[in-house]
C-alpha positions in Angstrom: 12.0 26.9 -7.0 12.3 24.4 -9.9 14.5 21.4 -9.1 15.8 18.4 -11.1 15.1 15.3 -9.0 17.9 12.6 -8.7 16.2 9.3 -9.2 18.1 6.1 -8.1 16.2 2.7 -8.5 15.9 0.4 -5.7 15.8 -2.7 -7.7 15.6 -4.1 -11.2 11.8 -4.1 -11.1 10.4 -1.4 -9.0 11.2 1.3 -6.3 13.3 4.5 -6.5 14.9 6.8 -4.0 14.8 10.5 -4.9 17.0 13.2 -3.8 16.9 16.9 -4.2 13.6 17.8 -2.7 12.4 19.1 0.6 8.9 17.7 1.2 8.2 20.2 4.0 7.8 22.9 1.2 5.3 22.9 -1.6 6.7 21.7 -4.9 6.7 23.7 -7.9 4.6 22.6 -11.0 7.7 21.3 -12.7 9.0 19.3 -9.6 5.7 17.9 -8.9 5.3 16.7 -12.5 8.8 15.0 -12.3 7.8 13.4 -8.8 4.5 12.1 -10.3 6.2 10.6 -13.4 8.7 8.7 -11.1 5.9 7.5 -9.0 4.0 6.0 -11.8 7.2 4.6 -13.3 8.6 3.1 -10.2 5.5 2.5 -8.1 7.4 3.1 -4.8 9.3 6.4 -4.0 11.4 6.8 -1.1 12.8 10.3 0.1 15.2 10.3 3.1 16.2 12.9 5.7 12.9 14.6 6.0 11.7 16.6 8.9 7.9 16.6 8.7 5.0 17.3 10.9 1.8 15.7 10.6 0.4 18.9 9.0 3.4 19.0 6.4 2.9 15.3 5.6 -0.8 16.0 4.8 0.1 19.0 2.7 2.5 16.9 0.7 0.0 14.1 0.1 -2.7 16.7 -0.9 -0.5 17.5 -3.9 -1.6 14.3 -5.5 -5.3 14.4 -4.4 -7.8 14.5 -1.6 -6.8 12.6 1.6 -8.9 9.6 2.7 -10.0 8.6 6.3 -9.7 5.0 7.2 -13.2 3.5 7.8 -11.9 0.9 10.3 -9.0 2.3 12.2 -9.0 5.6 14.4 -6.9 8.4 13.2 -5.2 11.2 15.2 -7.9 13.3 17.1 -6.6 16.5 15.4 -6.3 14.8 12.1 -8.6 11.8 11.4 -6.7 11.4 8.1 -3.4 10.6 9.9 -2.9 7.2 11.4 -0.1 6.6 13.9 0.9 3.0 13.0 2.6 1.8 16.2 4.0 -1.4 17.3 5.0 -1.7 21.0 7.9 -3.9 22.2 5.5 -6.6 23.5 3.1 -6.6 20.5 2.7 -10.1 19.0 1.1 -8.7 15.7 1.8 -5.6 13.8 -0.4 -3.5 11.7 0.2 -4.3 7.9 1.9 -7.7 8.4 1.2 -10.0 5.5 1.1 -9.1 1.7 -1.8 -6.8 0.9 -2.9 -3.8 -1.1 -4.4 -1.1 1.1 -8.4 -0.8 1.4 -9.3 -2.9 -1.6 -12.7 -3.4 0.3 -13.7 0.1 -0.8 -15.7 0.9 -3.8 -12.9 3.3 -4.7 -9.7 2.2 -3.1 -6.9 4.5 -2.4 -4.6 5.9 -5.1 -1.6 5.8 -2.8 -0.2 5.8 0.7 2.4 8.1 2.3 4.3 6.6 5.2 6.7 8.5 7.3 9.1 7.0 9.9 8.9 8.6 13.4 10.6 6.0 15.5 12.1 2.7 14.0 13.9 -0.3 15.7 17.7 -0.4 15.5 17.4 -3.2 13.1 14.4 -4.8 11.3 11.1 -3.5 10.4 11.7 -3.1 6.8 8.8 -2.9 4.3 8.6 -5.3 1.2 6.8 -4.3 -2.0 5.7 -6.5 -5.0 5.2 -5.0 -8.5 1.8 -6.3 -9.8 2.5 -5.1 -13.4 5.5 -7.4 -13.5 3.5 -10.2 -11.8 0.8 -9.9 -14.5 3.4 -9.5 -17.3 5.1 -12.8 -16.3 1.8 -15.0 -16.7 1.4 -17.0 -19.7 -1.0 -15.8 -22.6 -3.3 -18.5 -21.8 -3.5 -17.5 -18.1 -4.0 -13.8 -19.0 -6.8 -14.7 -21.3 -8.6 -16.8 -18.5 -8.2 -13.9 -16.0 -9.7 -11.2 -18.3 -13.2 -10.5 -17.3 -12.8 -12.3 -14.0 -14.1 -10.4 -11.0 -12.7 -10.5 -7.5 -14.6 -10.2 -4.3 -13.1 -8.1 -1.6 -14.1 -7.6 2.0 -12.6 -5.9 5.2 -14.0 -8.8 7.2 -10.8 -11.0 7.7 -9.0 -8.1 9.0 -11.6 -5.8 10.8 -14.7 -7.9 11.7 -14.8 -9.0 15.4 -11.7 -11.2 16.0 -10.1 -10.1 12.9 -6.3 -10.0 12.4 -6.0 -6.2 12.5 -8.2 -6.0 15.6 -5.5 -7.9 17.6 -2.9 -5.1 17.4 -2.8 -3.6 20.9 -1.8 -0.1 19.7 -4.2 0.5 16.9 -7.8 1.4 17.7 -10.3 -0.2 15.3 -13.9 0.8 14.8 -17.1 -0.1 12.8 -16.5 -3.9 13.0 -20.2 -4.4 12.5 -19.9 -3.5 8.8 -16.5 -5.0 8.1 -18.1 -8.1 6.4 -19.6 -5.8 3.4 -18.3 -7.0 0.1 -17.3 -5.2 -2.9 -16.1 -6.4 -6.4 -13.1 -5.3 -8.5 -11.6 -6.8 -11.7 -8.9 -9.5 -11.1 -6.9 -7.6 -13.7 -7.0 -3.8 -13.6 -5.7 -1.1 -15.9 -3.6 1.7 -14.4 -5.5 4.8 -15.1 -2.3 6.8 -15.9 0.2 4.4 -17.5 -2.3 2.2 -19.0 -0.4 -0.9 -17.9 -2.3 -3.9 -16.7 -1.7 -5.6 -13.2 -2.9 -8.2 -11.0 -5.5 -6.9 -8.4 -6.0 -9.5 -5.7 -4.4 -9.8 -2.4 -4.5 -12.0 0.6 -5.9 -9.7 3.1 -9.0 -8.5 1.5 -9.7 -10.7 -1.6 -12.0 -13.6 -0.4 -13.2 -15.1 -3.6 -13.7 -14.8 -7.4 -17.1 -14.3 -8.8 -18.7 -17.0 -10.9 -16.4 -19.8 -9.7 -17.2 -22.8 -7.4 -15.6 -22.3 -4.0 -12.9 -24.9 -4.6 -12.2 -23.4 -7.9 -11.9 -19.9 -6.5 -9.7 -21.0 -3.6 -7.3 -22.9 -6.0 -7.0 -20.0 -8.4 -6.4 -17.5 -5.7 -3.8 -19.6 -4.1 -1.9 -19.6 -7.3 -2.2 -16.0 -8.0 -1.4 -14.8 -4.4 1.7 -16.9 -4.4 2.7 -15.8 -7.9 2.1 -12.3 -7.2 4.7 -11.8 -4.4 7.6 -13.9 -5.9 11.0 -12.5 -4.9 11.8 -11.4 -8.6 8.9 -8.9 -8.4 10.1 -7.2 -5.2 12.0 -4.6 -3.6 12.8 -3.9 0.1 12.7 -0.4 1.9 14.8 0.0 5.0 13.5 2.7 7.3 15.3 5.5 9.2 13.8 8.3 11.2 12.7 10.9 8.6 12.3 8.5 5.8 9.2 8.9 3.8 7.9 6.2 1.3 4.9 6.8 -1.2 3.5 3.8 -2.9 1.0 3.3 -5.7 -1.8 1.0 -4.4 -2.9 0.7 -8.0 0.1 -1.3 -8.9 1.8 -2.9 -5.8 1.3 -5.0 -2.7 3.4 -4.5 0.4 4.3 -6.3 3.6 5.4 -4.7 6.8 7.9 -7.0 8.4 7.7 -7.7 12.3 11.1 -9.0 12.9 11.9 -6.4 15.8 10.4 -7.9 18.9 11.3 -6.1 22.0 11.5 -2.7 20.2 9.0 0.1 19.3 8.2 1.2 15.7 6.2 4.3 15.1 5.0 5.3 11.5 2.6 8.0 10.5 0.4 7.3 7.5 -1.8 9.1 5.2 -3.6 8.0 2.1 -4.9 9.6 -1.0 -8.2 8.9 -2.4 -8.4 6.9 -5.7 -11.0 5.7 -8.4 -12.9 2.6 -9.1 -10.6 -0.1 -10.5 -11.4 -0.9 -14.2 
């Protein structure tokens, strides 16, 4: 069945809430094209009041590409592509806390992530998103010129090597810590393969340096870029309820899962869609 989606922006810079679609059913070609257009334009799509099994969530995500399996976090036994992202009431750290772009330590980082709320605290646990196109556009011409051609060094080590931040989440089982220190290189400024827009492509979780700069030069430039990239004027905020699904474009946003709900449980279910090599 063909539908016309109701698209309501979440902020003046990114994010949109969609109505008029049941994600438990396959979308028609026309609706899928509408959804994809909204996804590329708004970068973060929120659809509420959905009733999805893990299989239905996977089927929805497969309409956008092949699913990925996280190299350092154990997925469901029946569906390795599905991560149960759980924070227990007594957890001191949460998975996804801190600004980051998912899996930039991969040669071909994921296109997007699809997160579904199973159980959320009565208040708190929102997710913040920052538009990296807007962050790049706000830079001076001189800074843009300086960044062109620079290459960032990315690694899973800070998060997934022994003692890494993400290994301290009691409810998430990590693996392959012995290879987490491997490094990959991506442009500091990438071009979106669908829209052609340019964006910053560094993040505090996985970008560990900039190729060709002295250590202090690299650290200083990264400090500036990481702070600039997540200024409030580039952000939107998603408040969760059971049955809420959000899909975001890892090619153009950073996100931050807030942990302001100590004493309560939060259970989200995540699948990711394979992407291409940043250029």
